[in-house]
C-alpha positions as CSV (number, residue, x, y, z in Angstrom):
1,M,39.7,6.2,-22.4
2,S,36.9,5.0,-20.3
3,A,36.3,6.4,-17.0
4,T,35.9,3.9,-14.2
5,T,34.1,4.7,-11.1
6,N,34.6,3.1,-7.7
7,L,31.2,2.7,-6.4
8,E,31.1,1.3,-3.0
9,F,27.8,-0.2,-2.0
10,P,27.0,-0.7,1.7
11,T,27.2,-4.2,2.9
12,K,24.1,-6.0,4.4
13,Q,25.7,-5.6,7.9
14,E,26.1,-1.8,7.3
15,L,22.5,-1.5,6.1
16,T,21.2,-3.4,9.2
17,A,23.3,-1.2,11.5
18,R,21.8,1.9,9.8
19,R,18.2,0.6,10.1
20,H,18.9,-0.2,13.7
21,K,20.1,3.4,14.4
22,I,17.0,4.8,12.6
23,D,14.7,2.6,14.7
24,I,16.3,3.7,18.0
25,L,16.0,7.3,17.0
26,L,12.4,6.9,15.9
27,K,11.5,5.4,19.2
28,K,13.1,8.3,21.0
29,A,11.5,10.9,18.7
30,V,8.0,9.4,19.2
31,K,8.5,9.8,22.9
32,G,9.3,13.5,22.4
33,N,13.1,13.7,22.2
34,L,13.9,16.8,20.2
35,K,17.5,15.9,19.6
36,A,16.4,12.5,18.1
37,K,13.9,14.3,15.8
38,E,16.6,16.8,14.6
39,K,19.1,14.0,14.1
40,L,16.6,12.0,12.0
41,L,15.9,15.0,9.9
42,D,19.5,16.1,9.4
43,E,21.1,12.7,8.9
44,Y,18.4,10.6,7.3
45,G,15.9,13.1,5.9
46,I,13.1,11.7,8.1
47,K,10.6,14.2,9.5
48,V,8.7,13.1,12.6
49,Y,5.4,14.9,13.2
50,S,3.6,15.2,16.6
51,S,0.0,14.2,16.9
52,S,-1.1,17.8,17.2
53,E,0.7,18.7,13.9
54,V,-1.0,15.8,12.2
55,E,-4.4,16.9,13.4
56,E,-3.7,20.4,12.3
57,Y,-2.7,19.2,8.9
58,K,-5.9,17.0,8.6
59,K,-8.1,19.9,9.6
60,S,-6.5,22.3,7.1
61,K,-6.7,19.8,4.4
62,L,-10.4,19.1,5.1
63,D,-11.1,22.9,5.2
64,R,-9.3,23.3,1.8
65,R,-11.4,20.4,0.3
66,I,-14.7,21.9,1.6
67,R,-13.7,25.3,0.2
68,K,-12.9,23.8,-3.1
69,L,-16.1,21.9,-3.4
70,S,-18.2,25.0,-2.3
71,L,-16.5,27.0,-5.1
72,R,-17.4,24.4,-7.6
73,R,-21.1,24.4,-6.5
74,G,-21.4,28.1,-6.2
75,N,-21.8,30.2,-3.1
76,N,-25.2,28.7,-2.1
77,G,-23.9,25.2,-2.1
78,S,-26.6,23.9,-4.5
79,R,-25.6,21.3,-7.1
80,N,-27.8,22.7,-9.8
81,Q,-26.6,25.8,-11.4
82,T,-29.2,26.2,-14.1
83,V,-32.2,28.5,-13.8
84,R,-35.5,27.1,-15.0
85,N,-38.0,29.5,-16.5
86,K,-41.7,28.6,-16.1
């Protein structure tokens, strides 16, 4: 016995309608509509970030990168870690 599955793929018309709904919600979310942001996240799994959230993320990422580089170089920030004897 072979199991058959009834996979129903969305039609081109359904996909276009879905994209259209997402476009409308994105426009509203960018303008600051919280309900549109929640609906995008709940129904479509799309998270919309505000510009302040993006700036915070960029700053924290840069801080982490600087911290990582300073740990590689040592506490004094110099590239050469060898000590020369004269």
